[in-house]
C-alpha positions in Angstrom: -25.2 44.9 -32.1 -24.7 41.3 -31.3 -21.6 39.7 -29.8 -20.6 36.2 -30.9 -19.4 33.6 -28.4 -15.6 33.2 -28.6 -14.4 30.2 -30.6 -13.1 27.2 -28.6 -9.6 27.8 -30.0 -9.6 31.4 -28.5 -10.8 30.1 -25.1 -8.0 27.5 -25.0 -5.4 30.0 -26.2 -6.4 32.5 -23.5 -6.2 29.9 -20.7 -2.8 28.8 -21.9 -1.6 32.4 -22.1 -2.9 33.1 -18.7 -1.2 30.1 -17.2 2.1 31.1 -18.9 1.8 34.6 -17.6 1.3 33.4 -14.0 4.3 31.1 -14.3 6.5 34.0 -15.7 5.3 36.3 -12.9 6.2 33.7 -10.3 9.7 33.4 -11.9 10.2 37.1 -11.8 9.0 37.3 -8.2 11.5 34.5 -7.3 14.4 36.3 -8.9 13.4 39.6 -7.3 13.2 37.9 -3.9 16.5 36.3 -4.2 18.1 39.6 -5.3 16.6 41.4 -2.3 17.8 38.8 0.1 21.3 38.8 -1.4 21.5 42.6 -1.3 20.2 43.0 2.2 22.7 40.5 3.5 25.5 42.7 2.1 27.0 40.1 -0.2 29.8 41.5 -2.3 29.3 40.8 -6.0 32.2 40.0 -8.2 32.5 39.4 -11.9 33.4 35.8 -11.1 31.0 35.3 -8.2 31.8 32.2 -6.2 35.5 32.6 -6.3 37.6 34.7 -4.0 38.6 38.1 -5.4 42.2 38.3 -6.5 44.5 40.1 -4.0 46.8 42.8 -5.4 50.2 42.7 -3.8 51.9 46.0 -3.0 55.3 46.6 -4.5 54.9 44.3 -7.5 
């Protein structure tokens, strides 16, 4: 059984896919790291994050 050498197109496609995979893994790692930092700092998450939470007045 003989194995043929991969075509030039397949070699280029593999290297492009590998580069894209590395970039995507880096992005996922960045989002994960930011999430861990935010959670460990005890930040309160709101639906409209960045704005103060509305205060409910008693007796209204």
